[in-house]
N, C-alpha and C positions, 0 to 999 in steps of 0.2 A: 500239311500232313493231317489227315483225318484221324479222329480218335476211334479206336476199335469199339464196336457196339457189343452189347450183351446178347443180341438175338441168337447167335449160335449156341449159347449156353442155356438161355431161358426157354426158347421156343414157346411152347404153350405151358411151361411150368411156372409156378409162382415164384420160386426162389432157386438158388444154386449154392453149392458148397464146393470149394476147390481146396484140397489139402496140399500144402506146399512145405517142402523140407529143404533147409539150407545147409550149405557148406560141404556135404558129402563125407562126414566122418563115419567110419566103418560101423561102429557100434550103433550110432543113431540111425543109419540107413537100415541096418539089419533089424533093429527094433521096429522101424516103420513098416518094413516089408512083412515082418511077422504079424503085424496088426492088420495090414491092408489085404494081403494076399488071400488069407482064409475067407475073407468077406467078399472077395471079388471086387474090391475097390482099387482105383488107380490114383496115384499121387503124382505131383510134379516135384522133381528133385532138381534144385538149382545147384549146379556144380561150379567149381573154380578150376577150369582146365589149365590155366597158366601155371598152377602149382602141381599139376598131375603129369608133368612131362617125365620122360624116362630118366633124365638126369637129376631130377629133384622131386621125387614122389614121396611125400611123407608116409610112413608106414601105417599111420592111423587113419588114412584117407582111403576111400573105396577105390579099387583098381579098375582098369578099363574093361577087363573081362566081366566083372560084376555089372558095370554100367551097361555093357552090351546085353547082358542077360535081362536087366531091368527094362531096357528099351524093347527087347523082343517080347517081353511079357505085357507090354502095353502101358508102362509107366512113362510119363513125359519127362524128358531131360531138358532142363532150361539152363540159361546162362546166368551165372552170378558174377563172373568177371574178375573180382579181386577181393581180398579180405582186409587189406591194409590201407588202400588209397581211396579217398572220397572223390567221387566223380566230379563234383562241382569245384574241386580245388586243383585239379590237374590241368596242364595246358591241353589245347585242342588235339595236338598230335598224339600225346600220351592217351588221351581219352579215346581217340579212334583206335589206337592199338589195343587198349584194354578190352574194348567192346568187340571190335571186329575180329581180332585174333582169337579171342575166346570163342566167338561164334564159329569161326572157321575150324578150330580144333574139334569142337563138338560135332560139327557136320561131318568132318572126315572120320571121326572115330565111331559114330553111330550110323552113318549113312543117311541121316535125315537132318535137314537144317532146323535148328531150334527156332521156335517162334515166340517164346516167352523169355523175358529178362527181369531179373530182380537186382536192383541196385545194392551195392555193398552197404553195410550198416553205417549210419552217419551221413550217407550221401543225401544231397538235396537236389535231385535232378530237376533242371529247369528246361527252357526251350532249347538251349544249345545241346544239352545232354540227350534230350528226347529225340532231337533231329538225328543225332548219330545212332542212337539205339534203334530207331524206327527204320533205318535203312535196311536192316536185315531181320528185325523182329517185329512181330505184330502187336504184342502185348508187353506193357511195362507194369509190373506189380506195384502200382501206386494209384491211389484214388484220384489223383489229378489227371491221370491219363486213361482212366477207364470210366465210361459213361454209365449212368444209372446209379441206383442205390448200392454202393459198394462199401463193405466194411472189412478191414484188415487187422484182426487181433494178433497179438504176438504171444508166443509161448516159447520157453526154452532157457537154456543156461546163460545165454549172453545177457538176458534181462532179469536174471534171477527169478524167472517164472517157469512153471512146468506145465506139461499137458495133463490136466486133471479131468477126470471123467465129467464132473459136474460143469466145469468150464466149457468143455466141448459141447455137451448137451445144451447148455444155456445159449451158446452162440448159434447152434443149428436151429433151436426152437425160435430164437429171436429173428433169424433170417427168414424162416418160414412165415412167421407172424407178420413181419414188415415187408416181405417181398424183396429181400436183399440178396446180393451176391456176397457171401462171406468167404474170405480167403485167409484162413489161419496161416501164420508164419510159425512153423514148428521147428525148434532146435533140439528138443529132447522130449521123448515120450514118457520116460520113466519118472516116478515121483522125485527121484534124485538123479542128477547127471551120472550116467554109467561110465563116462569116459574121463578119467583124470588127466588125459593127455590133450585136452582142449588147448588150442594155441595160446589162449590168454588164461593160464591157470598157474597156481602156485601150489606145490605139493610137498608134503612131508611124510616120512615113514614113521609109524608109531605102533604101539600095542593097542589092541582092541578096546581096552578099558580107558584109554586116555580121552579127555575132553578138551577141545580146543575152541578158542575164539579167534576171529580174524577181522582185521580192519584195513580198509583202503582209505588213507587219510583218517578222517573222523567217522567214516561210515562203516558200520558193521556189516560183514559179508556172511552169506550162508556157507557153512562148512559142510562139505559132503564127505561121507565115510563109506569105505568098502574094504572090509577085512583089515589089512595092516597099513592102509593108506588114508590120509585125510587131505582134502584139497579144496581150494576155492577157485571160482572162476571170476576173473576181473572184468568189469564192464568196460572201462576205458583204458586202463593201464597207464594213467597219467600220474598217479600218486603211489608212493611206496606202500607195499603191502606188509602187514605185520600179522604173524600167526603166533599166538601165545597159548601155552598149555594152562588151561584153567584148573583142572583137577583130574582125579582118577576115580573111576567107579569102584576100584578095588580098595 
């Protein structure tokens, strides 16, 4: 299996930037579109179609009508596959289902076969995983499977990092200076996560004057606030999470 080349992206250009958005949460998709569309920019949205079926479609995930609209307007729809299973840990039969069935659903729902694949968080795709993915996809968002100078920075709530203007400018300027293809992974555009219903979150109701601290094991977590809610997003979900009321502004 040959590795995709950068030629279609670079042509005679010195560098390239591809904005990618993961998971398909409604608020994060809408924030991304509100940023991209007025500028005429296109993004790649990696969705998890196996959780978007009619029988089990989470209310905080973008619906198929919106996906069709995004696709019609020129945004790329890519395959994410799963949110809970790591590709390198599942049997081959399960791996083929997660990858191929996700690809099939996106193809049927958008009318176009997706060409880009983003492995779930924590996955370590090797030759076995790449062979399965490359049967239907051309690109894997992973520096191992993209030739040339590629950099993939992460932003968003799953890593307790956010899309900050200076960070974005720094990445783009660096890519232009170094002749790189920079592919940001963006989970949240706002300075704080706007969605307290993230699948790995712990939420409490509170008055606006309350101040909280949160810990996962011994590690302190960032506490997000919005009106009468406070919540934290959990990176791994392997340790108990404690939210304690530190004080009150009143």
